C-alpha positions as CSV (number, residue, x, y, z in Angstrom):
1,M,-9.0,-27.2,-22.0
2,T,-6.8,-24.3,-20.6
3,A,-8.1,-21.7,-18.2
4,A,-7.9,-19.1,-20.9
5,Q,-10.1,-21.3,-23.2
6,I,-12.6,-21.8,-20.3
7,A,-12.7,-18.0,-19.8
8,A,-13.3,-17.5,-23.5
9,R,-16.2,-19.9,-23.7
10,A,-18.0,-19.9,-20.4
11,T,-20.6,-17.6,-19.0
12,T,-19.6,-15.5,-16.0
13,D,-21.5,-17.8,-13.5
14,E,-20.1,-21.0,-15.0
15,L,-16.6,-19.5,-15.2
16,Q,-16.6,-18.7,-11.5
17,R,-17.9,-22.1,-10.5
18,R,-15.4,-24.0,-12.7
19,L,-12.4,-21.9,-11.9
20,L,-13.0,-22.1,-8.1
21,E,-13.6,-25.8,-7.9
22,T,-10.0,-26.6,-6.8
23,P,-7.1,-24.6,-5.2
24,I,-5.1,-24.9,-8.4
25,A,-8.0,-23.6,-10.5
26,A,-8.5,-20.7,-8.0
27,A,-4.9,-19.8,-8.3
28,T,-5.2,-19.9,-12.1
29,E,-8.2,-17.5,-11.9
30,R,-6.2,-15.1,-9.9
31,T,-3.3,-15.3,-12.3
32,L,-5.7,-14.5,-15.2
33,L,-6.9,-11.5,-13.2
34,V,-3.3,-10.2,-12.8
35,N,-2.4,-10.9,-16.4
36,E,-5.5,-9.5,-18.0
37,G,-6.4,-6.8,-15.5
38,R,-10.0,-7.8,-15.1
39,T,-12.2,-9.1,-12.4
40,M,-13.6,-12.1,-14.2
41,G,-17.2,-10.9,-13.7
42,R,-16.9,-10.2,-10.0
43,E,-17.9,-7.0,-8.4
44,F,-15.7,-5.4,-5.8
45,P,-16.8,-2.4,-3.8
46,L,-15.2,1.0,-4.2
47,P,-15.4,3.2,-1.1
48,A,-17.9,6.0,-1.0
49,E,-15.2,8.2,0.5
50,T,-11.5,8.2,-0.1
51,R,-9.6,5.8,2.2
52,V,-6.3,7.3,3.2
53,F,-3.7,4.7,4.5
54,V,-0.4,5.3,6.0
55,V,1.9,2.3,5.7
56,A,4.1,2.5,8.7
57,N,6.6,0.6,10.8
58,Q,9.7,2.1,12.3
59,K,11.6,-1.1,11.8
60,G,13.4,-1.3,8.4
61,G,13.2,-4.3,6.1
62,V,9.6,-5.4,7.0
63,G,8.1,-4.7,3.6
64,K,6.6,-1.2,3.9
65,T,7.4,0.0,0.4
66,T,6.8,-3.4,-1.1
67,T,3.4,-3.6,0.5
68,T,2.5,0.0,-0.5
69,V,3.2,-0.4,-4.2
70,N,1.8,-4.0,-4.6
71,V,-1.4,-3.4,-2.7
72,A,-1.9,-0.2,-4.7
73,A,-1.3,-2.1,-7.9
74,G,-3.7,-4.9,-6.8
75,L,-6.4,-2.4,-6.1
76,A,-5.8,-0.6,-9.4
77,L,-6.5,-3.9,-11.2
78,Y,-9.9,-3.9,-9.6
79,G,-10.6,-0.5,-11.1
80,A,-9.7,1.7,-8.1
81,K,-8.1,5.1,-8.6
82,I,-5.0,5.4,-6.4
83,L,-2.7,8.1,-5.2
84,V,0.7,7.0,-3.8
85,I,2.7,9.5,-1.8
86,D,6.3,8.5,-1.4
87,L,7.4,10.0,1.9
88,D,10.7,8.1,2.2
89,P,13.8,10.0,1.1
90,Q,15.2,6.8,-0.4
91,G,12.4,7.0,-3.0
92,N,12.0,3.2,-3.3
93,A,8.2,3.4,-3.9
94,S,8.9,5.7,-6.8
95,T,11.5,3.3,-8.2
96,A,9.1,0.3,-7.9
97,L,6.4,2.2,-9.8
98,G,8.7,3.3,-12.5
99,I,8.6,7.0,-11.5
100,D,11.4,9.4,-12.1
101,H,12.7,10.7,-8.8
102,S,16.2,12.0,-9.7
103,E,17.6,15.0,-7.9
104,G,15.7,18.2,-8.8
105,T,12.5,16.4,-9.7
106,P,9.5,18.1,-8.1
107,G,8.0,15.9,-5.5
108,V,6.6,15.6,-1.9
109,Y,9.4,17.9,-0.6
110,E,7.9,20.8,-2.5
111,A,4.5,20.0,-1.0
112,V,5.6,19.6,2.6
113,I,8.2,22.3,2.8
114,E,7.3,24.9,0.1
115,G,3.5,24.5,0.1
116,E,3.2,23.4,-3.5
117,S,0.0,21.9,-4.7
118,L,0.0,18.1,-5.0
119,G,-1.8,18.3,-8.3
120,K,1.3,19.9,-9.8
121,L,3.6,17.2,-8.6
122,L,1.8,14.1,-9.8
123,Q,3.3,11.5,-12.2
124,P,1.3,8.7,-13.7
125,C,2.4,5.1,-13.4
126,A,2.7,3.7,-16.9
127,E,2.6,0.1,-15.8
128,H,-0.5,0.4,-13.7
129,P,-3.1,2.8,-15.1
130,G,-5.1,4.4,-12.3
131,I,-2.1,5.0,-10.1
132,Q,-0.8,8.6,-9.7
133,V,2.4,9.1,-7.7
134,V,4.0,12.0,-5.8
135,P,7.6,11.0,-5.9
136,A,10.3,11.4,-3.2
137,T,13.7,12.8,-4.0
138,I,16.9,13.1,-2.0
139,D,15.8,16.7,-1.0
140,L,13.4,15.1,1.4
141,A,16.4,13.9,3.5
142,G,16.7,17.4,5.0
143,A,13.0,17.9,5.5
144,E,13.1,16.6,9.1
145,I,15.4,19.5,10.1
146,E,13.6,22.1,8.0
147,L,10.2,21.1,9.5
148,V,11.4,21.9,13.1
149,S,11.1,25.7,12.6
150,I,7.9,25.6,10.5
151,V,4.5,26.6,12.0
152,A,2.1,23.6,12.3
153,R,4.9,21.3,11.2
154,E,3.0,18.1,12.0
155,S,0.1,18.9,9.6
156,R,1.9,20.1,6.5
157,L,1.2,17.0,4.5
158,K,-2.4,16.9,5.8
159,R,-3.1,20.4,4.6
160,A,-1.7,19.6,1.1
161,L,-3.5,16.3,0.8
162,D,-6.9,17.6,2.0
163,A,-6.7,20.4,-0.5
164,H,-5.8,18.0,-3.3
165,L,-8.6,15.6,-2.4
166,A,-11.1,18.4,-2.3
167,E,-10.0,19.6,-5.7
168,T,-10.2,16.2,-7.3
169,E,-13.6,15.4,-5.8
170,A,-15.0,18.7,-7.0
171,A,-13.7,17.9,-10.5
172,G,-15.4,14.4,-10.4
173,E,-12.0,12.6,-10.2
174,K,-12.1,11.3,-6.7
175,Y,-9.4,8.9,-5.5
176,D,-10.6,5.7,-4.0
177,Y,-7.4,5.1,-2.0
178,V,-4.4,7.0,-0.9
179,F,-1.3,5.2,0.3
180,I,1.5,7.1,2.1
181,D,4.8,5.2,2.2
182,C,6.8,6.2,5.4
183,P,10.5,6.1,6.1
184,P,11.7,3.6,8.7
185,S,11.6,6.0,11.6
186,L,9.2,7.8,13.9
187,G,10.4,11.3,13.0
188,L,8.5,14.4,11.7
189,L,7.8,12.9,8.3
190,T,6.1,9.9,9.8
191,V,4.2,12.2,12.2
192,N,3.0,14.1,9.1
193,A,1.9,10.9,7.5
194,L,0.0,9.7,10.6
195,T,-1.7,13.1,10.9
196,A,-2.8,13.1,7.3
197,A,-4.1,9.5,7.2
198,R,-7.3,7.9,8.4
199,E,-6.1,4.3,8.6
200,V,-2.8,2.6,9.4
201,L,-1.6,-0.4,7.5
202,V,1.2,-2.1,9.4
203,P,3.4,-4.7,7.7
204,I,4.9,-7.1,10.2
205,Q,7.8,-9.4,9.4
206,S,7.1,-12.9,10.7
207,E,10.1,-12.8,13.1
208,Y,10.6,-12.1,16.8
209,Y,12.3,-8.7,16.5
210,A,9.3,-7.4,14.6
211,L,7.1,-7.9,17.6
212,E,9.6,-5.9,19.8
213,G,9.3,-2.8,17.7
214,L,5.5,-3.0,17.3
215,S,4.7,-1.8,20.8
216,Q,6.8,1.3,20.3
217,L,5.0,2.0,17.0
218,L,1.6,1.6,18.7
219,R,2.6,4.0,21.5
220,H,3.6,6.5,18.9
221,I,0.3,6.1,17.0
222,D,-1.6,6.6,20.3
223,M,0.2,9.9,20.9
224,V,-0.7,11.1,17.4
225,K,-4.3,10.1,18.0
226,S,-4.4,11.9,21.4
227,H,-2.9,15.2,20.1
228,L,-3.2,15.4,16.4
229,N,-5.6,12.9,14.7
230,P,-8.3,11.4,16.9
231,G,-9.8,9.5,14.0
232,L,-6.7,7.5,13.2
233,D,-7.3,3.7,13.2
234,V,-4.9,0.8,13.0
235,S,-7.3,-1.0,10.6
236,T,-5.0,-3.4,8.8
237,I,-2.1,-5.7,9.8
238,L,-0.3,-7.7,7.1
239,L,2.1,-10.5,7.9
240,T,5.1,-10.4,5.5
241,M,8.1,-12.6,4.7
242,Y,6.1,-15.5,6.1
243,D,7.8,-18.9,5.9
244,A,5.3,-21.6,6.7
245,R,8.1,-24.1,7.2
246,T,9.3,-22.6,10.4
247,K,7.7,-22.9,13.8
248,L,8.7,-19.3,14.7
249,A,6.7,-17.8,11.8
250,G,3.6,-19.7,13.0
251,E,4.1,-18.5,16.6
252,V,4.5,-14.9,15.5
253,A,1.4,-15.1,13.3
254,A,-0.6,-16.6,16.2
255,E,0.5,-13.9,18.6
256,V,-0.3,-11.1,16.1
257,R,-3.7,-12.6,15.3
258,G,-4.4,-13.1,19.0
259,H,-3.7,-9.5,19.8
260,F,-5.1,-7.7,16.8
261,R,-7.8,-10.2,15.8
262,D,-9.9,-8.9,12.9
263,A,-7.4,-6.2,11.9
264,V,-5.0,-8.9,10.7
265,L,-5.5,-9.9,7.0
266,R,-6.0,-13.7,6.4
267,T,-3.4,-13.5,3.7
268,A,0.3,-13.7,4.7
269,V,2.9,-12.7,2.1
270,P,5.6,-15.4,1.8
271,R,9.3,-14.9,1.3
272,S,9.8,-14.6,-2.4
273,V,12.8,-14.0,-4.6
274,R,10.4,-12.5,-7.2
275,I,9.3,-9.8,-4.8
276,S,12.9,-8.9,-4.2
277,E,13.8,-8.8,-7.9
278,A,10.9,-6.7,-9.1
279,P,12.1,-3.2,-7.9
280,S,15.4,-3.7,-9.8
281,H,13.3,-3.7,-13.0
282,G,11.2,-0.7,-11.9
283,Q,8.1,-2.8,-11.5
284,T,5.8,-4.2,-8.8
285,V,5.8,-8.0,-8.4
286,L,2.3,-8.0,-10.0
287,A,3.8,-6.6,-13.2
288,Y,7.1,-8.5,-13.0
289,D,5.9,-12.0,-12.4
290,P,2.1,-12.1,-12.0
291,A,2.0,-15.9,-11.6
292,S,4.4,-15.9,-8.6
293,A,3.3,-16.7,-5.1
294,G,4.2,-13.2,-4.0
295,A,2.1,-11.5,-6.7
296,L,-0.9,-13.7,-5.9
297,S,-0.5,-13.0,-2.1
298,Y,-0.5,-9.3,-2.6
299,L,-3.5,-9.6,-5.0
300,E,-5.4,-11.5,-2.2
301,A,-4.4,-8.9,0.3
302,S,-5.7,-6.1,-2.0
303,R,-8.9,-8.1,-2.4
304,E,-9.3,-8.3,1.4
305,I,-8.8,-4.6,1.8
306,A,-11.3,-3.9,-0.9
307,M,-13.9,-6.1,0.8
308,R,-13.2,-4.5,4.2
309,N,-14.6,-1.2,3.0
310,N,-14.3,0.9,6.1
311,A,-15.3,4.2,4.5
């Protein structure tokens, strides 16, 4: 009998027991979850208050955008309402979520520089119902320079986001999670994101150079905490591009877990061709190939974040 037939015939309790008896069956259960967008009878907590994450790491190529869009997609499958703010001028998060971000498209630039309401800039993600996106356009590339002369330049995004969250909550449409995708730098856009957020999600590539840049990022976060956002917390660390076949990956993972302890998710995202291919199709890996190792890893990471309800 196939897993789909089991799901059709079994009661919820029996289904969970039978599908979780072996690792292969557990993987099948997770694949069904991605394919069918349901929790197989499980209950996952939604936060009482909106959790606002900034996904940051000044080193490029560590999986910031990939983590942002796939964790958001995973949580949306569990019924969460998500806001994704693309703060990277390259607009890769917008691309992966199938959102138009061509030149002239209203987006986060208008919110940060011109003071436009976020509610007027939202675009829905067709592939993942429950996700709203504020896109990034090439206009954002000049925002770093324009912000220099603006009063309260570090808190422009916070002001816009706080106002939008208050509006949606008053209307009974509260977001469960907000994810801010940062550029690979420690400039004013990243400072705005760190000032607006409550939690930091740091993707760390399982290689030596990733550890070198991490201390600089943590010093930057401490400065923001001291002067702009005392409540900011590095709550979540995710190991990405993990290759279990190499000794180095294991050593990096051990060092990260030894230093950050419970902040590190148990799930490590493996190197995956499918993860790399998905954005070229305007999709997350959960939509592009839901049975792939990358999709299941991001789904597990989303589940861990949901269960670590810090709100």
